[in-house]
C-alpha positions as CSV (number, residue, x, y, z in Angstrom):
1,M,21.7,6.5,1.2
2,A,21.9,10.2,1.0
3,P,22.1,12.4,4.1
4,V,18.7,13.3,5.6
5,L,17.4,16.3,3.7
6,R,16.8,19.4,5.8
7,R,13.3,20.7,5.3
8,G,10.9,23.1,7.0
9,K,7.7,21.0,6.8
10,S,6.7,17.5,7.9
11,F,6.4,14.9,5.1
12,G,3.8,12.1,4.8
13,L,3.8,9.2,2.4
14,A,0.6,7.5,1.4
15,L,1.0,4.2,-0.5
16,G,-2.0,2.9,-2.5
17,G,-3.3,-0.6,-3.1
18,G,-2.8,-2.6,-6.3
19,G,-1.8,-6.2,-5.6
20,A,1.5,-7.2,-7.2
21,R,1.7,-3.7,-8.6
22,G,2.7,-2.7,-5.1
23,I,6.3,-3.5,-6.1
24,A,6.3,-0.2,-7.9
25,H,6.3,1.5,-4.5
26,L,9.9,0.3,-4.1
27,G,10.9,2.6,-6.9
28,V,9.3,5.5,-5.1
29,L,11.2,4.6,-1.9
30,K,14.5,4.3,-3.9
31,V,14.2,7.9,-5.2
32,L,13.2,9.3,-1.8
33,D,16.2,7.5,-0.2
34,E,18.6,8.9,-2.8
35,T,17.2,12.4,-2.2
36,G,17.6,12.0,1.6
37,L,13.9,12.5,2.0
38,H,12.5,10.2,4.7
39,P,8.8,10.3,5.6
40,D,7.7,11.4,9.1
41,F,4.4,9.6,8.6
42,I,3.4,6.6,6.5
43,T,-0.1,5.3,5.6
44,G,-0.9,2.3,3.4
45,T,-3.8,0.5,1.9
46,S,-3.6,-3.2,0.8
47,A,-0.3,-3.8,-1.0
48,G,0.7,-0.3,0.1
49,S,0.3,-1.3,3.7
50,I,2.7,-4.2,3.2
51,V,5.5,-2.0,1.8
52,G,4.7,0.8,4.2
53,A,4.8,-1.4,7.3
54,L,8.1,-3.0,6.3
55,Y,9.6,0.4,5.5
56,A,8.3,1.9,8.8
57,G,9.8,-1.2,10.5
58,G,13.3,-0.4,9.3
59,Y,13.5,-2.4,6.0
60,T,15.2,-0.6,3.1
61,W,13.7,-0.7,-0.4
62,E,16.4,-3.1,-1.5
63,T,15.7,-5.5,1.3
64,I,11.9,-5.4,0.6
65,S,12.7,-6.1,-3.0
66,E,14.7,-9.2,-2.0
67,V,11.8,-10.4,0.1
68,T,9.3,-10.1,-2.7
69,R,11.6,-11.9,-5.2
70,S,11.9,-14.9,-2.9
71,H,8.1,-15.4,-2.8
72,D,5.3,-16.1,-5.2
73,W,1.7,-14.9,-4.8
74,A,0.7,-18.5,-4.1
75,D,3.0,-18.6,-1.1
76,M,0.9,-15.9,0.6
77,V,-2.5,-17.4,0.3
78,Q,-4.4,-20.6,1.3
79,P,-7.4,-21.7,-0.7
80,V,-10.5,-22.5,1.5
81,F,-14.0,-23.8,0.9
82,P,-15.9,-20.7,-0.2
83,K,-17.7,-19.2,2.7
84,M,-16.6,-15.6,3.1
85,G,-13.8,-15.6,0.6
86,L,-11.8,-17.9,-1.7
87,V,-8.5,-17.7,0.1
88,R,-7.3,-17.1,3.7
89,G,-4.5,-14.7,4.6
90,D,-2.9,-16.7,7.4
91,R,0.3,-17.3,5.4
92,L,0.6,-13.6,4.6
93,E,0.2,-12.7,8.3
94,K,2.8,-15.4,9.3
95,R,5.3,-14.1,6.8
96,L,4.9,-10.6,8.0
97,T,5.4,-11.8,11.6
98,D,8.6,-13.6,10.4
99,L,9.9,-10.3,9.0
100,L,8.7,-7.9,11.7
101,G,8.5,-10.2,14.7
102,D,5.6,-9.6,17.1
103,R,6.0,-5.8,17.0
104,T,3.0,-3.6,17.3
105,I,2.3,-0.5,15.2
106,E,3.3,1.6,18.2
107,E,6.8,0.0,18.1
108,L,7.6,0.9,14.5
109,E,10.4,3.4,13.8
110,V,8.1,5.6,11.7
111,P,4.4,6.4,12.7
112,F,2.3,4.1,10.5
113,K,-1.4,3.5,9.9
114,A,-3.1,0.7,7.9
115,I,-6.4,1.4,6.1
116,T,-9.3,-1.0,6.3
117,V,-13.1,-1.0,6.0
118,D,-15.5,-2.3,8.6
119,L,-18.0,-4.5,6.8
120,E,-20.7,-4.3,9.5
121,C,-21.0,-0.6,9.7
122,G,-19.7,0.2,6.2
123,E,-17.2,2.8,7.4
124,L,-13.4,3.3,7.1
125,F,-11.4,1.9,10.0
126,V,-7.9,3.1,10.4
127,I,-5.7,0.7,12.4
128,D,-3.1,2.6,14.4
129,R,-2.3,0.2,17.2
130,G,-1.8,-3.5,17.9
131,P,0.1,-6.2,15.9
132,V,1.5,-5.0,12.7
133,A,1.0,-8.3,10.8
134,R,-2.6,-8.5,11.7
135,A,-3.3,-4.9,10.7
136,V,-1.7,-5.4,7.3
137,R,-3.5,-8.7,6.7
138,A,-6.8,-6.9,7.2
139,S,-5.8,-4.1,4.9
140,C,-5.0,-6.6,2.2
141,S,-8.3,-8.6,2.4
142,I,-9.8,-7.9,-0.9
143,P,-13.6,-8.6,-0.6
144,G,-14.7,-11.8,-2.4
145,I,-11.1,-13.1,-2.7
146,F,-9.7,-13.0,0.9
147,E,-11.7,-13.9,3.9
148,P,-12.5,-10.8,6.1
149,V,-10.4,-10.4,9.2
150,E,-11.8,-10.3,12.7
151,H,-10.1,-7.5,14.7
152,E,-11.3,-5.8,17.9
153,G,-14.8,-7.0,17.4
154,R,-14.9,-5.8,13.8
155,L,-15.0,-7.6,10.5
156,L,-12.5,-5.9,8.3
157,V,-11.7,-5.9,4.6
158,D,-9.3,-4.1,2.2
159,G,-9.3,-0.3,2.8
160,G,-9.4,0.3,-1.0
161,V,-13.2,-0.1,-0.9
162,L,-13.3,3.5,0.5
163,N,-9.8,4.9,0.5
164,N,-7.2,3.4,-1.8
165,V,-4.6,6.2,-1.5
166,P,-4.9,7.5,2.1
167,T,-3.4,11.0,1.8
168,D,-6.0,12.5,4.1
169,V,-5.0,10.1,6.9
170,C,-1.4,11.3,6.5
171,R,-2.6,14.9,6.9
172,E,-4.6,14.0,10.0
173,M,-1.4,12.4,11.5
174,G,0.3,15.8,11.1
175,A,1.9,15.8,7.7
176,N,2.2,19.3,6.1
177,V,3.0,17.9,2.7
178,V,1.9,14.4,1.4
179,L,3.1,12.3,-1.5
180,G,0.4,9.8,-2.6
181,V,1.1,6.8,-4.9
182,E,-1.8,5.6,-7.1
183,L,-1.2,2.2,-8.8
184,G,-4.4,1.8,-10.8
185,A,-4.7,4.9,-13.0
186,D,-4.9,2.7,-16.1
187,M,-7.4,0.1,-14.9
188,I,-10.2,1.1,-17.2
189,R,-7.9,0.3,-20.2
190,E,-6.9,-3.2,-18.8
191,R,-7.6,-6.2,-20.9
192,T,-10.8,-8.3,-20.4
193,P,-10.6,-10.5,-17.4
194,E,-10.0,-14.2,-18.2
195,N,-11.2,-15.9,-15.0
196,I,-13.1,-15.4,-11.7
197,F,-10.1,-13.9,-10.0
198,G,-9.7,-11.5,-12.9
199,V,-13.3,-10.4,-12.6
200,L,-13.2,-9.9,-8.9
201,I,-9.9,-8.0,-9.0
202,A,-11.0,-5.8,-11.9
203,T,-14.3,-5.0,-10.2
204,F,-12.6,-4.1,-6.9
205,A,-9.9,-2.1,-8.7
206,I,-12.5,0.0,-10.5
207,M,-14.4,0.5,-7.2
208,A,-11.2,1.5,-5.5
209,R,-10.3,4.0,-8.3
210,H,-13.7,5.7,-8.0
211,S,-13.4,5.9,-4.2
212,Q,-10.3,8.0,-4.7
213,Q,-12.1,11.2,-5.6
214,K,-11.1,13.6,-2.8
215,T,-11.1,17.4,-2.4
216,P,-7.9,18.7,-4.0
217,N,-5.2,19.8,-1.6
218,N,-2.4,22.2,-2.6
219,N,0.1,20.4,-0.4
220,T,-0.7,16.9,-1.7
221,I,1.0,15.4,-4.7
222,I,-0.3,12.3,-6.4
223,I,2.0,10.3,-8.7
224,E,0.7,7.6,-11.0
225,P,3.4,5.2,-12.3
226,D,2.7,3.9,-15.8
227,L,1.7,0.3,-15.0
228,A,-0.3,-0.4,-18.1
229,G,0.2,-4.1,-19.0
230,F,1.1,-5.2,-15.5
231,N,-1.6,-7.2,-13.8
232,Y,-2.5,-7.5,-10.1
233,Y,-1.1,-10.9,-9.3
234,N,2.1,-11.5,-11.3
235,L,5.3,-10.7,-9.3
236,K,7.7,-11.8,-12.1
237,R,8.3,-8.3,-13.7
238,A,9.6,-6.7,-10.4
239,D,12.4,-4.8,-12.0
240,D,10.2,-3.2,-14.6
241,M,7.6,-2.1,-12.0
242,I,10.3,-0.7,-9.7
243,Q,11.6,1.3,-12.7
244,R,8.1,2.7,-13.4
245,G,7.7,3.8,-9.8
246,E,11.2,5.3,-9.9
247,Q,10.5,7.3,-13.0
248,A,7.2,8.7,-11.8
249,T,8.8,9.9,-8.6
250,R,11.8,11.5,-10.4
251,D,9.2,13.4,-12.5
252,S,7.7,14.9,-9.4
253,I,10.5,15.1,-6.9
254,G,11.4,18.7,-7.7
255,R,7.9,19.9,-7.0
256,L,7.8,17.9,-3.8
257,L,11.0,19.4,-2.6
258,R,9.8,22.9,-3.3
259,K,6.7,22.3,-1.2
260,L,8.7,21.0,1.7
261,K,11.1,23.9,1.8
């Protein structure tokens, strides 16, 4: 790991959702670590909340990579009789608790927020306190696939419904410069879905992509790793996805450093 880079402005990292494609976030973290550039604030939606929470909790990108390689998507979900979703996220929450313990968001090394949507009022709900594992599970609860999560009297689903790359939340936390990572730039060109899961994920991905239209900000950089050909549920091509995330970050790291200095 490179020495911490001296800079004049605070730095926020916003990690977007994308299912198994979230592994590409590790390539982003790899380049930031090599540069000595460590975020002051981290926000994450869905898969981005998993990577963001682990990183904020002290895990390196290499360790997170090892964790993902030791599991399959099926290990993280439990099919249920369809009522409010096809699968339950208990196993995901338990695995995160195994990794992070019973820590709360307030106890993480780096300030972190998980992005969700409140189904009952139809508004964004940012989780900034309480058990990390529960917050991340809620942020990953893709509507129609995962059961919603009850939290503080709310019924929560995946934040990608309204804010898939939460750069604005990073700025609200105090970041002067924000790097956002979008994992679904190619979704319109993806192949035709082959089953019900494919239909649900493709529909949600398109919705998340269109929710990402925000007012441009001069101090926000959005990178879009080339993930064409990678689907949202296959973890087997981890090295390739990490490399794509790494390349996209290297292409923009100079611009990011100039803004920070």
